[in-house]
N, C-alpha and C positions, 0 to 999 in steps of 0.2 A: 891905747883907745880911741874910740871914736864917739860919734853920738852915737846913740842907739834909736834907731828907728826902726820901721816894720822890716824894708829891705834888710836892714843889717843883722838886726835878729833872725831876720829869716834864714840869713845863710852862716849863723854860728853852728860850730857842729863841738860835740864833747871830746875832751880826751880821753875818755873811758873811765874817767874817776869814778867811785862810788858814791861821793856825793856831789857829784857835777864840776862842772869846768865853769868859774865865774869869769864874768867879763863887764869892765866896769864902763859906764857913761864919761866922756870927756869934758860934758858941759855942766853936770849934777854931781857935786861930791857925796861919795856915800849911796850911789844908786847905782845897782845893777842887775845884770838878768844870769841867773844861775841855769846852766845848761846840762843836763843831766842823757847820760847812755842810750835812754829810752826815749829821747826825741823831746820830753817835756822840757819846756822853758819857764821859769819862774822869776821875778820879779823881785827884786832885795833890796832891803836897805840896813847899810851898818852906819852905827854912829855910838858915840862913846858918852854915857853919863856924865853929869858932875862928877861924881864921884870917883871919873875914872874907868868905869866898866864897860869893856867893848860887849855893846848889844846886836842882836839882828831882829829883823821882822821882815816876815814874807810880806810882799805887797798883793800879788795874784800871781795867776798862771796867763802867760803869755794867749792869747787867742779870747781868751774871756776879756781879757783888758787890752785896748791900745798899748805902746809905747808910749804914744802922748799921753793919756789918762793915766797910767800908772806913772810919768814924772809928775802930773801934778798932783795924785795921792803922797806920791814919796816927798814934796816940797813941803805938804802939809805936818807929814810925821816930822820931817827935821827939824822944822819950825817949832813944833812941841819939844822938841830936844834944845833949841834955843833958849826955849820958855825953863826950861827945868824940868818936863816931864820927861818919863821915860815909857814913850809906847808902847816897848814888849814889854812891858812890867802889866800895865794898863790891859794887855793882849791875853797875857796870861791870868789874871784874876778874869777877865771876862770868861773866858775859854774851861777856867776852874765853877761858873755859876751857872753857864746856860744848859738849859735842860732840853731832853729831847724834842718835847713840844715846845719851848722857845727857839729851839732852832728852827723848826718846821715855821713856826711862825714869821719868823723872820725871813724865811728862804721863801715863802708865799710872798710875802710884801716885797722883796724884790722881783719876782716872777709878775705880780702884778704890776710892778712899774716898768716892765720890759727889759729887766737884767737881765735874767734868767734866759738861753737862747734855746730853741728847738729845733726842731726840724729846717734845714736848707739856712740854720744861722738865723732863722726871726723868731722874735719874741712868742711867747706861747699863748692860743689863742683861749679867749673865755673859757670855751667850751671845756676846753683842755684843764685849766686854771681851776672850773667847780668840781672836777673829776679830782683832782688833784688833793683840793682841800676836803672833799668827802672820805677819798679814802685814809686822811690824815686823821681825818675826827672819827672816823669808824674804826681805825685797826690800828694804828702809829699810837696817838695818844693813849690810847684805855691799858696798851701794853706796854709800850715802854716811855710814854710821857714824863715820868718822873724820874727817870734815870737821869745823871748828868751826863751829858754827849760826848762828854771828853772820857767817860770812864765805858760807855758801850763796850762789851766785848763779841766776839764772834760768838758765846756760848749762850750770850744775851738775844743775837739775833735768831740760832736756831731754834732759842727759846720762842720767841717770836714766832718763827715758822709753824711751830706746834699747834701754839695758841690760836691763831688763822685758821689753819687747814681742820682743825678739831671742831670749830664753831665757839669759840671763846669769847669772840667778839660782837657773836650772832646776836641780834636785837631786830623787835617789830614794833615800832613805835608811832602812835597816832600824832601826827603832827596839825592836823587839822581836821575840819568838816569831810574834805575830799581828800586829805595829805596823810602820806603814813612815808615812813624812815623803812624801810626792811633790809637787813643787812646778816648776808648768812656765811660770809668767811668761803672757805673752800681752795682747791689748788687753784683754780685759776685766779681769784682775789688775789691768794699771797704773794704768787707770780709779779701781776700788775704793782703791786703795793710795793714789794721788794725793789722793784727798778726805780720807782720813787723814791726810798728809800735813800737809795744808793746815791741816787742824783742830791739829795738834801745832804747826805755826809760829804759828798765829793766838793759841794758850794760850798759847806762847812768848811772844809779842806782851804779851798782857794781863800776864804775870807776871814782866817785865823783863829774860828771858832774851835775845831778841831785838827788834831797831829793826822789823824788816820779814817780810813773808810772802812769800818768792822761789815760791811756789806760785799765788799769786793771779795771775791772768790765764793762767796756761797753759793752753794748750788740751788737752781732752781727747778722747779715741777718743767713741762711743756705748757705753753700757755693753748692750749687745747681749746680754742672757741669755735662754737658752730657754726659749722657750714654745711647745713641741710639743703637738703635740693630737691626741689618740691618735685612730687609726682605729679600728672595729672588729675586723680584723685584731690590730692591737697588743694592742687588751684581751683578745682568744682567748689572744695569745701569753703575755701576763703570766699571766692566769688557768693555762693549762696548765704554764706553768714553774713558779708558786706551788704549783701540785700535785705536781707532781713531785719539787722541792726537800722537801716537806715527807715524800714516801714515801721518800725515799733512808734507808739504815739501815746504819749500820758492822759489823763483825764481830760487836759485843755487843748487836746489834737495838737500837743507840741512835740516834735522831735525829742525822743528819749535819749539817745548820742548823739554826738555830734557829727552833721554831718559832714561839717570843713575835716574832722580829724579822718573820717570815713574815706573821705574823697582822698584825703594824703596819703592814705594807706595801699588804695588802689596805684597814685599816682607811683609809689614807690615801687611796688609791682610792676611795672610797665616802662621804666625807667631805669631800674636799679640804682638811684639816687641815694645817699648816705640819710639817716634820719634826719642829720641836721641838716643837710643841705633841702631837702622837703621843706623842713618847719622854716627855715631862714630864709626860703625862695622870695623874693621879691619881684613885682611886676616890670619893673624897670629891667630885671635881668632875662625876661623872657622875650624872646623875639618876637614883633608883631604879626609875621607871618606865619608865626609855628615852625618853625624850622629849626631852633637851637634855644641852647639855654646859656646866658654868660654870666657863671658865676663870680663873683667876686670873693668870695671867703670859702675854700674847701681844706682838706687836711692837706695837700698839697699846691694848697696856692689857689689863685684864679684860675679857672677852669675854662672852658668851651664845652660843650655837649650837645651833639644832637637830637631834636626831639621830635618823637615819633608824631602822627595822625592823633592815634590813640591815647598817646599821654596831654599832647595839646588838648584834645578835646574835653579831658577832665579838667587841665588848667583854665579852659575858653569857661566851663559853665560855670567858675567861680565868680561871685559879684566882686567888682574892684571896689570895695569902700575902705581899704589901708593901703600901707605901702606894702604891705604883704599879704602873697597867692592865699596862705593858707591863715587866715589872720585868727586871733580868740581873745578871751579875756575885754578888761574895763579900756584896755590901752590898744586893744586890735595889732596886738604882736604877733609872731607867729607862732602858732598852736602848741601847745606844749604837753599834751595832757597823752602823746601817743602809746608811751609805755602801759598807762594804766587802760586804755582802750585797746590795746593789743591783748591784754590778758581778758577782758572783755570777748575779743573775740575765740581766742582760742577756749572759752571757758564755753561759749555760745555753742562753737564747731562738735564739742565731747559734747554737750547736753543733746544735741542733732543726732550725734551718729549713736547715742545710748539710746535715745527714741526709736530710730530706725531700726535697730538690734532688736528693742522687744516686740517693735511691729511683726518683724521677718519672725518673730517665735527663738531666736536666736541669745545666748548670754552678752550680757554688755561688754564691747570690747575694754581692754585692761588703761588705754587711754585715748584721748581725743585725736583728729587725724591731723591737729596743728601745734600739739604738745610741746613737742621738738623743734616746734620752727619760731625764729625769732623774726623782729623787721628786721635785721642783717640779713637773714637766711634768704629774703626776698632779693638782695641785691646779688650773694651768690648764685641764685637760682635763675635770673635774669643773665650772667656769666654764662653758666651754665646751657641755655637755650641757645643763647648766641653759638656755643661753640658747636652745637647739635649742628646748627642750619649752615656751619661749615665756615663761620669769621674765624678770621687770624688771629694771632695773638695779638698785634699794635692794634688791629681793629675793635677786638674788646675791652683792649686798654682807653681807646679814645670812648667807646660807650662807656665807660665807667670811670674815666678822668683819671684814671693810675699813671705813674711815672713810668716813661718807658727810657733804657738809657740808650745811647747812642744818637746820631744827626737825624735819622731817619724819625723816630719815635719823636724827636721833636718836632720835624716837621707837622708828620701827624694830629699832634696833640693841639698843636695850635691855629689848626683851620678844621673848618666842617664843610665838607663837599656834599655834592649829590649822591657818592657813594656811601659814606658814612648815613647819609639822612635813609638812605633806602635800607642799609642795615638796619638800623633805629628800627623802623617801620617793618620790617622783617620778624625781627624779634619780638618787639608789641604785637603785631596782629597776633603771632603764634602762641604769646601766651593770652591773649585775649580768647583765644578758640580753646586752650586747655581750661580756661575760665567758667566758659558756655559750654565744656564737653564735646567741641563740634572737633580736634584736633584729631587726626590720625593716628593709630596707635603707634608705638615705637616699633621697628623690625626688632626681633629678637631671634639671635643665634643659637643653635641647641650645641651645647658641648658633648661632645662624645669622646670621653678617655683613648686616645690610641694604645690600648692594650690588647692582650687576648680577651675575646668576647666567646664564650661558649654557647652553644647552641640550645635554644629551646628554655634561655634563663632573661632574665628581664635586667635591661640595662637601663641604671638609673642618669639621667641627663640633667644638665645643671643648665639652666635658663639664663642667659646674661643679657640682659637687657640695655640699649642703647642709651 
C-alpha cells in the first residue's frame, strides 16, 4: 500500500477482474480506489457499522474528483461511521427517494457552482447552463420528472424519445408583452436533450444517486443542424431587408425596429462570429486600430480574431454608451433580441418576395428567400465564401475561432498577422458585394455524361455552380 496521489493513481492498472481491482491508501484506513478493466477508476470507502455489518460507499470517479478531494470526502464519511451512522444506508435511502426532476435540479446546482466540467475541463458557461435548464424544463421534466431516478429503464428512455420526436412536449406560451416560449420538439431537440440527460445520469452515478445510466447505449438521430449556404440572391435579400427595417418609423418618427439589433446581424454576416459572441462583445475587446477582436469568452475559450474594415465600420458606427458594443435594455447589456428580430427579417423578406412575384404576374413563391436560413447559417456562409476565395483550412479556422489540432494550428490561432487581416478583408468585401448585388457571377461548369450520345438528340446538362 502507498498513499493515493494523482501520479500513483494514474499508474494503477486493473488485473482484469470484472468487479475491478482494489488499491488501498496507506494513510487513511478504509479509503481506496477501484480500477476497472475499462480504465475507469472509482474512489471507495469500506467500513463496518456498529452492528458489525461490512459496507461499501462509492465516493466518486477519479478525474471528476482529485485524490485529495476524494480523501477529504472519505474522512467525512468515516467520521459519520464513528458517530454511529451508516452513510451507505443514507445513500440508499436518498437513491430510492430522488426523482428525475430532483436529480436534474441537483445536477444544475452543481453545474452552476462550477462542479460539472465541460469542454477542456472547464466549468460550463452561463449560456450553456441556460440552454441545459431550458431543455430540462421543456422536455425532461414533463415526460420523466415524476419517475424515481433509480427506477428509470431503457424502455422509459425509448418512450421519452417517442414523446419528444412526435411533439408531445410542444408548446407555445406567452410569457410577457414581448416574450414567448416556443417548444417544438423533433429529432434535433431529442438528440441534444438525450446528450444532456445522459450527462445528468452519469453525474448521478458518480455522486451515488443512481447505480446505472439508462441513457447509455440508446441510439440517437443524427444531429442535422442547418448549415445553409447563402446564395448571392439571399445575401441581396438580407441586405435589402435590413435596410428596409432600419428605415421604418412609427408615428413619432422613431425606429420601429432595433437599429442595434440590425447592426448586430450585419456584423455577424461580415465576421462569421457566433450569435453569443456578437451580443456579448465589449468595447475593450475591440482593437482601437480596427484590426482584430480579442474575445475573452467563446465556445472554445479566449479567441483572437482578425477584423475586416467592413466589419469594423459597423462597430465604429455604434455609440459607445455602455460596456457592450451592441447594448440594449435598461441595464445596457448585450442585445438579446436577435432570435425575434431574425424572425422579423425572415418574414419581411418573404413578404417582399411575394409582392415582387405578384407585380411580375407570377404565382407567389412557396417560401421566402431567408426561410431556411438561421443566424448560424451566416457563420457557415462566411466560411464558405472564405473557401471559395482560396483560404486554407487553418486560415478559415483562425477567421472563425475554431480549434485546430497540431502545433501549427496552435501558432495560427494565437496571433493575428497582416495575412489573416487581408483574408478577413477579402471575405468581408466579397460578402458586401454580394449584399449589394455587385459580386461577379460564379463560374458554372457544365456536366456532360461520358456515355454514348446519339446524334440529333437533346442532351440534358447538369449545372454545377462553384
